[in-house]
N, CA, C and O of each residue as an XYZ file, in Angstrom:
416
protein
N      93.216    121.001    107.516
C      93.339    119.654    107.005
C      94.066    118.822    108.055
O      95.041    119.276    108.654
N      93.590    117.620    108.268
C      94.214    116.683    109.183
C      94.960    115.626    108.389
O      94.577    115.304    107.264
N      96.023    115.086    108.970
C      96.714    113.980    108.329
C      95.865    112.726    108.468
O      95.176    112.552    109.472
N      95.909    111.869    107.487
C      95.164    110.616    107.563
C      95.908    109.510    106.842
O      96.847    109.752    106.084
N      95.465    108.297    107.096
C      96.058    107.126    106.469
C      95.868    107.190    104.954
O      94.757    107.424    104.478
N      96.922    106.987    104.213
C      96.853    107.020    102.753
C      96.082    105.813    102.229
O      96.319    104.686    102.665
N      95.166    106.042    101.299
C      94.410    104.948    100.695
C      93.273    104.430    101.548
O      92.844    103.291    101.366
N      92.768    105.238    102.483
C      91.664    104.802    103.332
C      90.342    104.957    102.582
O      90.030    106.017    102.039
N      89.575    103.862    102.569
C      88.258    103.866    101.932
C      87.176    103.755    103.001
O      87.314    103.010    103.971
N      86.108    104.503    102.807
C      84.999    104.587    103.759
C      83.708    104.191    103.079
O      83.530    104.415    101.882
N      82.812    103.604    103.845
C      81.480    103.301    103.328
C      80.476    104.178    104.052
O      80.709    104.609    105.182
N      79.351    104.440    103.388
C      78.294    105.277    103.958
C      77.382    104.424    104.827
O      76.893    103.376    104.406
N      77.169    104.891    106.030
C      76.144    104.342    106.915
C      75.465    105.557    107.538
O      75.781    105.976    108.651
N      74.529    106.098    106.785
C      73.915    107.375    107.152
C      73.224    107.310    108.511
O      72.421    106.414    108.773
N      73.545    108.265    109.358
C      72.955    108.386    110.684
C      71.619    109.100    110.555
O      71.590    110.261    110.147
N      70.495    108.435    110.894
C      69.187    109.092    110.781
C      69.165    110.376    111.614
O      69.535    110.373    112.788
N      68.735    111.447    111.001
C      68.678    112.729    111.681
C      70.044    113.343    111.952
O      70.158    114.305    112.711
N      71.073    112.790    111.334
C      72.440    113.263    111.547
C      72.706    114.591    110.866
O      71.822    115.168    110.234
N      73.934    115.068    111.001
C      74.309    116.369    110.446
C      74.206    116.410    108.924
O      74.371    115.396    108.246
N      73.940    117.564    108.421
C      73.853    117.790    106.973
C      75.240    118.060    106.421
O      76.093    118.557    107.155
N      75.497    117.757    105.168
C      74.582    117.135    104.223
C      74.456    115.633    104.479
O      75.381    114.983    104.968
N      73.290    115.109    104.136
C      73.064    113.673    104.234
C      73.649    113.017    102.984
O      73.273    113.380    101.870
N      74.554    112.066    103.148
C      75.247    111.501    101.985
C      74.332    110.841    100.959
O      74.557    110.979     99.757
N      73.304    110.125    101.414
C      72.445    109.416    100.458
C      71.569    110.373     99.651
O      71.007    109.979     98.630
N      71.447    111.615    100.093
C      70.737    112.638     99.322
C      71.710    113.512     98.543
O      71.299    114.467     97.885
N      72.992    113.191     98.614
C      74.031    114.023     98.003
C      74.881    113.262     96.996
O      76.030    113.632     96.754
N      74.331    112.201     96.402
C      75.029    111.498     95.338
C      75.910    110.336     95.765
O      76.672    109.818     94.950
N      75.827    109.911     97.026
C      76.581    108.761     97.501
C      75.659    107.552     97.561
O      74.438    107.705     97.597
N      76.233    106.350     97.572
C      75.422    105.140     97.608
C      75.939    104.170     98.670
O      77.064    104.290     99.154
N      75.094    103.220     99.014
C      75.446    102.194    100.008
C      76.314    101.088     99.417
O      76.858    100.272    100.161
N      76.453    101.047     98.100
C      77.164     99.951     97.442
C      78.600    100.295     97.054
O      79.286     99.493     96.421
N      79.051    101.491     97.435
C      80.390    101.924     97.058
C      81.223    102.238     98.294
O      80.691    102.565     99.354
N      82.537    102.133     98.137
C      83.483    102.608     99.141
C      84.163    103.832     98.535
O      84.526    103.829     97.359
N      84.331    104.863     99.332
C      84.847    106.147     98.854
C      86.214    106.434     99.461
O      86.414    106.300    100.668
N      87.148    106.831     98.607
C      88.496    107.153     99.083
C      88.458    108.491     99.817
O      87.922    109.473     99.304
N      89.027    108.522    101.012
C      89.134    109.769    101.766
C      90.200    110.636    101.104
O      91.377    110.276    101.078
N      89.782    111.769    100.574
C      90.707    112.679     99.905
C      91.327    113.660    100.886
O      92.357    114.272    100.602
N      90.697    113.805    102.031
C      91.178    114.712    103.063
C      90.197    114.718    104.215
O      89.175    114.034    104.183
N      90.515    115.491    105.223
C      89.656    115.580    106.390
C      89.784    116.983    106.960
O      90.880    117.541    107.006
N      88.672    117.552    107.390
C      88.634    118.902    107.928
C      87.896    118.874    109.250
O      86.868    118.207    109.372
N      88.402    119.587    110.240
C      87.764    119.654    111.545
C      87.558    121.125    111.900
O      88.478    121.786    112.383
N      86.330    121.645    111.655
C      86.085    123.050    111.997
C      86.175    123.254    113.504
O      85.810    122.367    114.276
N      86.651    124.394    113.916
C      86.876    124.647    115.339
C      85.584    124.711    116.147
O      85.615    124.516    117.362
N      84.460    124.979    115.508
C      83.202    125.124    116.241
C      82.470    123.806    116.501
O      81.385    123.819    117.083
N      83.028    122.683    116.089
C      82.373    121.390    116.291
C      83.397    120.316    116.629
O      84.583    120.457    116.334
N      82.928    119.255    117.243
C      83.826    118.123    117.514
C      83.816    117.123    116.367
O      84.575    116.154    116.385
N      82.968    117.345    115.371
C      82.891    116.454    114.218
C      84.022    116.738    113.237
O      84.513    117.862    113.134
N      84.415    115.702    112.529
C      85.355    115.844    111.424
C      84.570    115.635    110.136
O      83.613    114.862    110.107
N      84.965    116.309    109.095
C      84.306    116.184    107.797
C      85.310    115.628    106.801
O      86.345    116.237    106.532
N      84.981    114.452    106.257
C      85.833    113.831    105.254
C      85.512    114.398    103.890
O      84.351    114.648    103.566
N      86.542    114.600    103.094
C      86.390    115.092    101.736
C      86.329    113.876    100.831
O      87.281    113.100    100.752
N      85.183    113.712    100.139
C      84.930    112.551     99.295
C      84.403    112.998     97.945
O      83.795    114.063     97.836
N      84.630    112.197     96.921
C      84.058    112.420     95.599
C      82.879    111.471     95.420
O      83.045    110.254     95.500
N      81.683    112.022     95.178
C      80.486    111.178     95.081
C      80.374    110.513     93.708
O      81.272    110.635     92.875
N      79.273    109.815     93.483
C      79.061    109.075     92.233
C      78.860    109.991     91.027
O      78.891    109.528     89.886
N      78.654    111.289     91.270
C      78.494    112.275     90.189
C      79.772    113.091     89.993
O      79.761    114.114     89.307
N      80.882    112.631     90.603
C      82.183    113.306     90.535
C      82.164    114.698     91.155
O      82.933    115.570     90.751
N      81.286    114.908     92.136
C      81.247    116.148     92.896
C      82.038    115.933     94.183
O      82.063    114.826     94.720
N      82.675    116.977     94.671
C      83.436    116.894     95.917
C      82.565    117.420     97.054
O      82.008    118.516     96.978
N      82.460    116.607     98.117
C      81.625    116.949     99.270
C      82.406    116.782    100.562
O      83.347    115.991    100.634
N      82.011    117.529    101.575
C      82.493    117.364    102.942
C      81.389    116.623    103.690
O      80.312    117.178    103.905
N      81.644    115.365    104.092
C      80.643    114.527    104.757
C      81.089    114.255    106.189
O      82.235    113.880    106.439
N      80.172    114.449    107.114
C      80.469    114.277    108.541
C      80.888    112.841    108.842
O      80.331    111.888    108.297
N      81.874    112.707    109.713
C      82.382    111.385    110.083
C      81.304    110.493    110.693
O      81.435    109.270    110.646
N      80.257    111.059    111.257
C      79.221    110.232    111.883
C      78.404    109.442    110.861
O      77.693    108.508    111.233
N      78.495    109.805    109.577
C      77.798    109.079    108.511
C      78.676    108.022    107.849
O      78.224    107.343    106.926
N      79.905    107.870    108.294
C      80.876    107.031    107.593
C      81.465    105.963    108.501
O      81.555    106.137    109.716
N      81.866    104.849    107.886
C      82.544    103.758    108.588
C      83.782    103.371    107.776
O      83.748    103.367    106.545
N      84.862    103.052    108.464
C      86.065    102.628    107.750
C      85.792    101.284    107.094
O      85.109    100.423    107.648
N      86.339    101.134    105.914
C      86.098     99.905    105.162
C      87.397     99.133    104.953
O      87.517     97.989    105.393
N      88.357     99.743    104.295
C      89.626     99.066    104.054
C      90.685    100.059    103.613
O      90.389    101.204    103.273
N      91.931     99.591    103.626
C      93.054    100.375    103.126
C      93.485     99.769    101.807
O      93.649     98.554    101.693
N      93.666    100.608    100.826
C      94.077    100.168     99.492
C      95.086    101.203     99.002
O      94.786    102.032     98.143
N      96.273    101.134     99.562
C      97.283    102.165     99.308
C      97.690    102.267     97.843
O      98.074    103.345     97.390
N      97.617    101.180     97.099
C      98.060    101.205     95.701
C      96.973    101.669     94.738
O      97.224    101.763     93.537
N      95.783    101.957     95.232
C      94.686    102.403     94.377
C      94.564    103.920     94.412
O      94.766    104.547     95.451
N      94.233    104.496     93.269
C      93.982    105.937     93.207
C      92.548    106.231     92.791
O      92.207    107.377     92.499
N      91.705    105.199     92.763
C      90.300    105.385     92.375
C      89.569    106.193     93.448
O      89.797    106.000     94.642
N      88.701    107.085     93.020
C      87.906    107.874     93.958
C      86.902    107.014     94.712
O      86.578    107.299     95.865
N      86.409    105.967     94.067
C      85.428    105.078     94.689
C      85.529    103.704     94.040
O      85.885    103.571     92.869
N      85.205    102.683     94.836
C      85.262    101.301     94.376
C      84.010    100.579     94.852
O      83.542    100.840     95.960
N      83.450     99.671     94.038
C      82.273     98.914     94.481
C      82.621     97.992     95.643
O      83.637     97.299     95.611
N      81.782     97.989     96.656
C      82.007     97.099     97.801
C      82.007     95.640     97.375
O      82.745     94.834     97.942
N      81.192     95.287     96.387
C      81.068     93.901     95.939
C      82.351     93.367     95.299
O      82.503     92.153     95.159
N      83.268     94.240     94.911
C      84.487     93.781     94.238
C      85.569     93.329     95.213
O      86.645     92.908     94.787
N      85.301     93.409     96.509
C      86.289     93.038     97.511
C      85.770     91.909     98.378
O      84.599     91.880     98.756
N      86.659     90.981     98.685
C      86.292     89.907     99.612
C      86.872     90.232    100.981
O      87.585     91.225    101.124
N      86.585     89.429    101.975
C      87.031     89.674    103.339
C      88.532     89.766    103.486
O      89.011     90.435    104.402
N      89.302     89.114    102.611
C      90.746     89.158    102.716
C      91.313     90.497    102.276
O      92.469     90.800    102.571
N      90.521     91.309    101.573
C      90.994     92.617    101.135
C      90.858     93.664    102.226
O      91.416     94.756    102.113
N      90.123     93.340    103.279
C      89.908     94.291    104.354
C      91.107     94.294    105.273
O      91.504     93.246    105.783
N      91.687     95.454    105.488
C      92.858     95.579    106.333
C      92.447     96.099    107.699
O      92.028     97.249    107.829
N      92.564     95.263    108.710
C      92.268     95.690    110.063
C      90.796     95.907    110.337
O      90.453     96.557    111.324
N      89.921     95.390    109.506
C      88.494     95.605    109.703
C      87.964     94.719    110.809
O      88.363     93.562    110.942
N      87.072     95.266    111.593
C      86.419     94.496    112.644
C      85.494     93.467    112.006
O      85.025     93.693    110.890
N      85.214     92.351    112.665
C      84.335     91.328    112.092
C      82.985     91.878    111.651
O      82.431     91.407    110.658
N      82.446     92.856    112.358
C      81.149     93.417    111.979
C      81.206     94.067    110.602
O      80.222     94.049    109.863
N      82.354     94.641    110.256
C      82.489     95.264    108.949
C      82.591     94.231    107.841
O      82.293     94.520    106.682
N      83.013     93.030    108.201
C      83.182     91.998    107.186
C      81.897     91.232    106.916
O      81.876     90.368    106.039
N      80.829     91.522    107.639
C      79.589     90.786    107.397
C      79.173     91.007    105.953
O      79.236     92.125    105.441
N      78.761     89.966    105.323
C      78.409     90.040    103.917
C      79.570     89.704    102.995
O      79.379     89.573    101.786
N      80.751     89.565    103.537
C      81.917     89.196    102.746
C      82.306     87.776    103.104
O      82.192     87.373    104.261
N      82.759     87.023    102.133
C      83.202     85.655    102.410
C      84.630     85.665    102.902
O      85.451     86.432    102.401
N      84.942     84.825    103.877
C      86.309     84.739    104.395
C      87.079     83.643    103.707
O      88.250     83.424    104.015
């Protein structure tokens, strides 16, 4: 397990032909942000696998190459939150590209 920022939420941006499991075939959606519950880095790969709870309340290890940082919400304990419920001001340290689709 690696240490990580508390309350970090990630969105799925599935990499075509990327490592398995593919998040969109494993109960995740493009409209939700998922709280990182942990992170694992197996010694045989340079990839990290984030531990996330999908929309079916299943726990999965999803490769970092399928995920993008979305925002920090340290006071939230929700496993996942709808992306539509947050505006651009809720994004902490997000690059402008991540804020596309959000009003400033």
